[in-house]
N, C-alpha and C positions, 0 to 999 in steps of 0.2 A: 643652646640647650646645655644644662648643667648635668654632669654625670657624677654619681657618687663613687669616688675613688677610695680604695682601701687605705691608702696612706693618709687620707683626710678624715677617716672615721674616728680614730682614737685621738682625742684631744681633751683638754680640761673642760671646755664648755659642754661637750657631748657627755663626758663622764658626770658632770654636775646635773645634767638633765636626767641621766639614768638614776642618780642618787635621789632626785626629786620623786621620780616614779617609785623607787624602792621605799621611800618614806611613807607613801600612802597607806600601805597595810599597817604600819605602826600607828598612824593617826586613827585609822579605823579601830584597831585593837584598843588603844587608850580610850577612845570614845565609848566603845562597847563595854569596857569595864567600869565606866563611870568617872574616868579621870579626864574631865574636860580641860583642866589646866595643862596636863601632859599632852593631850591631843592638840590643843592650841599651840603649845610650844613647838611640837614637832611640825605642825602645819606651817608655822612662821619660819622655821628652819628650811622647810621645803620651798617656801616662797622666796626666801633669801637666796637659795641656790638659783632660782629663776632669774633674779636680778643680776646676780654675780656672773652667771654663765653668759648672759647677753653682753655685759660690760667687757668681760675677758675676750669674748669672740670678736667684738668690734675693735677693741683697743689693740689687740695683738694679732689681728688679721687671721683669726681662726674660725671665721664664718664658713660653714660647709653646707652643701646641699642636704646632707643627713641631718645636721643641726636645724636647718630650716624646716625640716619635716618633723623631727623628733620633739622640738620645743613646743609647737602647737599641740601635738598629741599629748604631751605631758600636761599642758594647760587644760585640755579637755578632760583628761582623766582626773585631774585634781578637782576641777569644778564639779563634774558629775559625781565623783565620790563624796565630796563634802555636802553637796546639796542632797544627795541620796541619804547620807547620815541624818540630816535634819528632817528629811521626809519620814524616814523610819522612826525617828524620835517624836513625830507628830508636830514638829515646829513649822514645817513648810508643807503646803498642800501638794499632793501627788501630781496634780495637773501641771503644776509649775515645772516639776522635773520633766514631765512629758514634753513641754514646750522647749525646754533646754535640750533634751535629747533629740528632738526633731531638728532644731537648728544645728546642733553639732553634727548630726547624721548627714544633713544636707552639705555642710561644710566639708566633711570627710569625703563624701561622694564627689563633690566638685573638685577637691584637691587631688583625688585619685584620677579623675578624668584628665585634669591638667597635667599631672605627672606622666600619665601614659602618653601624652602628646608632647612631652619634653618641657613642660612649663612648670617652674617652681612658683607657688603662690606665696608671696611675701606677706608678712603681717602688716596690716594697715594701722595707722594711728587710732582709728576708732576701735579696732579690736583690742589694742593695748589698753586704752582707756576703759573699755568695757571690762577687761580682765581685772584692772585695778578696782573698779567699782564692785565687782563680784567679791574680790578678796576683802574689801572693806566691809561688805555686807556679812561675809562669813565671820570675820573677826568680831564685828559688832554682836553677832548672834552668840558667839562663844563668850563674850563679855557680859551677856545678859541684857544688852541694849536692844530689846526686841523691836521697839518702835523704829529706831534708827535702822536696824537691820532690815526690817520690812520695807521701809522707804528705799534704802539702797538696793535691795533686791529688786523692787519694782522698777527702779531707774535702770538697773543692770539689764533686766529682761527687755525693756523697751530699747535700750542701746544695742543689745544683742540682735534684736530683730532688724534694727536699722543697719547694723554691721552686716547681717546676712544679705540684705538687699545690696549694700555697697560692694561686698565681696562678689556677689553674683554678677553685678554689672561689670565689675573690673575683670572677672574671669571670662565673661562672654566677650568682652573687648579683646582680651589676650588670645582667646581661642579663635576669634574671627581674624585677628592679625596673623596668627600662626597659620590658619587655613589659606589666607591670601598669599603668604610667603611660600607655602609649600606647593602652591599651584603654579608658581613662576618658573 
């Protein structure tokens, strides 16, 4: 079981993740005032911090339990915020946001259950690929490549549902293993 220790909370990767979260209101603001180029640039900066925080964490052995929790939360906030902006702008149907919120809600609940039992849920490759597909869809939409954005968004949603099943099966296996271990 991993515990979050205070001396492992403040590091560069975790700070970058917090910067990514803090940049989201700037993206929303730029989008709301009609500055899609500015919104896109800030969004790309936020996504760059996502890539850099992971590289630094792994390369310099700064992976922390907090980072494992905070990074996916930042990913979910980024995704829901940007999809929400495009829904509000009439570019994406509301039901699609509902599907994404449902999936993310299930993931958060599952992660909370796992954490309560001392299990940290790690990002799986399918989750990372799905995130990249969502980012490509969002960037395509910003660039006015609506057809490409729609295809990428559709692929992303299908991948997200597959990822939900994959994560659910992985979590159930870990919970069952943890229950067997705790009864010994």
